[in-house]
C-alpha positions in Angstrom: 104.6 -16.2 75.8 104.4 -12.7 74.4 108.2 -12.4 74.1 108.3 -15.7 72.1 105.5 -14.4 69.8 107.4 -11.2 69.1 110.5 -13.2 68.2 108.7 -15.5 65.9 106.9 -12.6 64.2 110.3 -10.9 63.8 111.6 -14.0 62.0 108.7 -13.9 59.6 109.2 -10.1 58.9 112.9 -10.6 58.4 112.3 -13.5 56.0 109.8 -11.3 54.1 112.4 -8.5 53.7 115.0 -11.0 52.5 112.6 -12.4 49.9 112.1 -8.8 48.6 115.8 -8.2 48.3 116.8 -8.9 44.6 120.5 -9.2 45.5 120.0 -12.3 47.7 120.7 -15.7 46.3 118.0 -18.2 45.2 119.2 -20.7 47.9 118.9 -18.3 50.8 115.5 -17.2 49.6 114.3 -20.8 49.5 115.5 -21.3 53.1 113.8 -18.1 54.1 110.5 -19.3 52.5 110.7 -22.7 54.3 111.5 -21.0 57.6 108.6 -18.6 57.2 106.2 -21.4 56.5 107.3 -23.4 59.5 107.3 -20.4 61.8 103.6 -19.6 61.0 102.2 -22.7 62.8 104.3 -21.8 65.8 102.7 -18.3 65.9 99.2 -19.8 65.5 99.9 -22.3 68.3 100.8 -19.6 70.7 97.7 -17.6 69.9 95.5 -20.8 70.2 97.2 -21.5 73.5 96.4 -18.0 74.6 92.7 -18.5 73.7 92.6 -21.8 75.7 94.4 -20.1 78.6 91.9 -17.3 78.5 89.0 -19.8 78.9 90.8 -21.4 81.9 91.4 -18.0 83.5 87.7 -17.3 83.0 86.9 -20.3 85.2 89.3 -18.9 87.8 87.4 -15.6 87.8 84.3 -17.6 88.6 86.0 -19.3 91.5 86.9 -15.9 93.0 83.4 -14.6 92.4 82.1 -17.8 94.2 84.5 -17.1 97.1 83.1 -13.5 97.3 79.5 -14.8 97.2 80.2 -17.1 100.1 81.9 -14.2 102.0 78.8 -12.1 101.4 76.5 -14.9 102.7 78.2 -15.2 106.1 76.5 -12.1 107.7 73.1 -13.4 106.5 73.6 -16.7 108.1 75.0 -15.2 111.2 72.0 -12.9 111.7 69.3 -15.5 111.0 67.1 -16.4 114.0 68.5 -19.5 115.7 65.3 -19.8 117.8 63.2 -20.4 114.6 65.7 -23.0 113.4 65.6 -24.8 116.8 61.8 -24.7 116.7 61.8 -26.4 113.3 64.2 -29.1 114.6 61.8 -29.7 117.4 58.8 -30.0 115.0 60.7 -32.3 112.8 61.7 -34.6 115.7 58.0 -34.9 116.6 57.2 -35.6 112.9 59.8 -38.4 113.0 58.2 -40.0 116.0 54.7 -39.8 114.4 55.9 -41.2 111.1 57.4 -44.2 112.8 54.2 -44.8 114.7 51.9 -44.3 111.7 54.1 -46.5 109.6 53.9 -49.4 112.0 50.2 -49.1 112.4 49.5 -48.4 108.7 51.6 -51.4 107.6 49.7 -53.7 110.0 46.3 -52.4 108.9 47.2 -52.6 105.2 48.3 -56.2 105.5 45.1 -57.1 107.3 42.9 -55.4 104.8 44.6 -56.8 101.8 44.7 -60.3 103.3 41.0 -60.3 104.1 40.1 -58.9 100.7 41.9 -61.6 98.9 40.8 -64.3 101.3 37.1 -63.4 100.7 37.5 -63.4 97.0 39.4 -66.6 96.9 36.9 -68.3 99.2 34.0 -67.1 97.0 35.6 -68.5 93.9 36.4 -71.8 95.5 32.9 -72.2 96.9 31.4 -71.4 93.5 33.5 -73.7 91.3 34.1 -76.6 93.7 30.5 -76.6 94.9 30.7 -75.9 98.6 27.9 -77.8 100.5 26.9 -75.5 103.4 24.8 -78.3 105.1 27.5 -81.0 105.0 30.5 -78.5 105.2 32.2 -80.2 102.3 33.1 -79.6 98.7 31.1 -81.6 96.2 34.0 -81.4 93.7 37.7 -82.1 94.2 38.5 -80.9 90.7 37.3 -78.9 87.7 36.9 -80.6 84.4 38.3 -79.6 81.0 35.2 -77.7 79.9 35.0 -75.5 83.1 38.7 -74.9 83.3 38.9 -71.9 80.9 35.9 -70.2 82.6 37.5 -70.6 86.1 40.8 -69.3 84.6 39.2 -66.2 83.2 37.3 -65.5 86.4 40.4 -66.1 88.6 42.5 -63.8 86.4 39.8 -61.1 86.5 39.7 -61.3 90.3 43.5 -61.0 90.4 43.4 -57.9 88.3 40.6 -56.4 90.4 42.6 -57.3 93.5 45.5 -55.2 92.3 43.1 -52.2 92.1 41.9 -52.9 95.6 45.5 -53.0 96.8 46.2 -49.6 95.3 43.2 -48.1 97.2 44.2 -49.7 100.5 47.9 -48.6 100.1 46.9 -45.1 99.1 44.6 -44.8 102.1 47.1 -46.1 104.7 50.1 -44.3 103.2 48.2 -41.0 103.1 48.6 -40.6 106.9 52.4 -40.6 106.5 52.2 -38.4 103.4 50.2 -35.8 105.4 53.0 -35.7 108.0 55.5 -35.0 105.3 53.3 -32.3 103.9 53.3 -30.6 107.3 57.0 -29.8 107.0 57.3 -26.0 106.7 59.0 -25.6 103.4 58.9 -21.8 103.7 61.2 -22.1 106.8 63.6 -24.3 104.9 63.5 -21.8 102.0 64.2 -18.9 104.4 67.5 -20.6 105.5 68.4 -21.5 101.9 68.2 -17.9 100.9 70.9 -17.0 103.4 73.4 -19.1 101.5 75.5 -18.2 98.5 73.9 -18.6 95.1 75.6 -21.8 94.2 74.6 -23.5 97.5 71.1 -22.1 97.0 70.8 -23.8 93.6 72.2 -27.1 95.0 69.8 -27.1 98.0 66.7 -26.3 95.8 67.6 -29.0 93.4 67.8 -31.5 96.2 64.5 -30.2 97.7 62.8 -30.5 94.3 64.2 -34.0 93.8 63.1 -35.3 97.2 59.7 -33.7 97.0 59.1 -35.2 93.5 60.1 -38.7 94.8 57.8 -38.4 97.8 54.8 -37.3 95.8 55.3 -40.0 93.2 55.9 -42.9 95.6 53.1 -42.0 98.0 50.4 -41.1 95.5 51.2 -44.0 93.0 52.4 -46.8 95.3 52.3 -49.6 92.7 53.9 -47.6 90.0 57.2 -47.6 91.8 57.8 -51.2 93.1 60.8 -52.3 95.1 63.8 -53.2 93.1 63.3 -57.0 93.7 60.2 -56.9 91.4 61.2 -57.4 87.8 57.6 -57.2 86.5 54.6 -55.0 87.0 52.4 -55.8 90.0 49.6 -57.3 87.8 52.1 -59.5 85.9 53.6 -60.7 89.2 50.1 -61.7 90.5 49.2 -63.4 87.3 52.2 -65.8 87.4 50.6 -68.2 89.8 47.4 -68.1 87.8 49.3 -69.0 84.6 51.1 -71.8 86.5 47.8 -73.2 87.7 46.1 -73.3 84.3 49.1 -74.9 82.6 49.8 -77.5 85.2 47.3 -79.9 83.8 45.5 -80.0 80.4 42.6 -82.0 81.8 41.4 -79.6 84.6 42.2 -77.9 87.9 42.2 -79.7 91.2 41.0 -78.2 94.5 44.4 -78.7 96.1 46.1 -76.9 93.2 43.6 -74.1 93.3 44.1 -73.6 97.0 47.9 -73.6 96.6 47.7 -71.0 93.8 45.5 -68.7 96.0 47.9 -69.2 98.8 50.9 -68.1 96.6 48.9 -65.1 95.4 48.2 -64.2 99.1 51.9 -64.5 99.9 52.8 -62.2 97.0 50.3 -59.6 98.3 51.6 -59.8 101.8 55.2 -59.5 100.8 54.5 -56.6 98.4 52.5 -54.6 101.0 55.3 -55.1 103.6 58.1 -54.1 101.2 56.3 -51.1 99.9 55.5 -49.8 103.4 59.0 -50.5 104.6 60.5 -48.6 101.6 58.1 -45.7 102.0 58.6 -45.4 105.8 62.4 -45.5 105.2 62.0 -42.7 102.6 59.9 -40.6 104.9 62.2 -41.0 107.9 65.3 -40.2 105.7 63.5 -37.1 104.4 62.9 -35.9 108.0 66.5 -36.8 109.0 67.9 -34.8 106.0 65.9 -31.8 107.0 67.1 -32.0 110.6 70.7 -32.4 109.3 70.3 -29.3 107.1 69.2 -27.2 110.1 72.0 -28.6 112.3 74.6 -27.8 109.6 73.0 -24.3 109.3 73.4 -23.8 113.1 77.0 -25.0 113.0 77.9 -22.5 110.2 76.0 -19.8 112.1 78.0 -20.4 115.3 81.3 -20.3 113.4 80.4 -17.1 111.4 79.3 -15.4 114.6 82.8 -15.9 116.1 84.6 -14.4 113.1 86.3 -11.0 113.9 86.2 -7.9 111.7 89.9 -8.4 111.2 89.3 -11.9 109.9 86.6 -10.7 107.6 88.8 -7.9 106.3 91.7 -10.3 105.7 89.4 -12.6 103.7 88.1 -9.7 101.6 91.6 -8.5 100.9 92.6 -12.0 99.8 89.7 -12.2 97.4 90.5 -8.8 95.9 94.2 -9.7 95.5 93.4 -12.9 93.7 91.0 -11.0 91.3 93.7 -8.4 90.6 96.3 -11.1 89.9 93.9 -12.7 87.4 93.2 -9.4 85.7 96.9 -8.9 85.1 97.1 -12.4 83.6 94.0 -11.7 81.5 95.5 -8.4 80.1 98.7 -10.3 79.2 96.7 -12.9 77.4 94.7 -10.3 75.5 97.9 -8.7 74.3 99.1 -12.0 72.9 95.8 -12.6 71.1 95.6 -9.1 69.6 99.4 -8.9 68.7 
């Protein structure tokens, strides 16, 4: 590249001398002018190419530095306490078992509590508006007339909204047991292992750790804010749909059968939501623990390999890194000479 640049610059210099020579013909001077003008873009292209190449070589230097950083991390990983890592794997395995047990029990308890809560509210409304006769164990009404329809609608909608708040409290309480198990994971021990790695790997692991931690906090402390993907609407909107269907089914009033069917649909929505949320959160918790165990297992695998490396192997790797850096420096010097020429 540098040789070509020198040739092109020589052409320009020769053309300039020819143009200054008063004994040269007009025609040859015109040719020299055109040639000089056309050579200039070639010179600029070489210099621009050199600048682009310089940027690419800079990336190569980063690759070599990364290789050296990994090389420097190997002794740290090799010397880390394997006993501590195995202890963490054991604790995480116990955590996994407890999460599965707590998840199964919590899901059952949440469904029972939510189901009872809604059943009590629906029964109370039904008895009030359709006039339950305690003595004869029958309803005195089989439908609500036009004038009472709007009042029942408003009360039913309010109860549905209140029910969503009750569901939040029940879910938060039952999920909290799993959340506490996840909080028991010793992040300091994870961080200790992370610090043994090269800087690039450290940044990647910490980013993952922060992302997983943020997702866990959000989904366990705000269970209804992050619904399963199958829900296109908010929880309140989903619960209100059967209410809207009920009130628009007939302009004249609301029958007892339709009211019971609407309450049944709402109850089914509540059951399905609680089950889906719990299954998703349990899955998230188990995957989190499994990822932590995998991280420790991979750490131990690397440690075993690094402990088997000989001083000769370490020396050969260091020599390779230095050789690549020296080669890149020579290329860099050559590029600089082109740019500054």
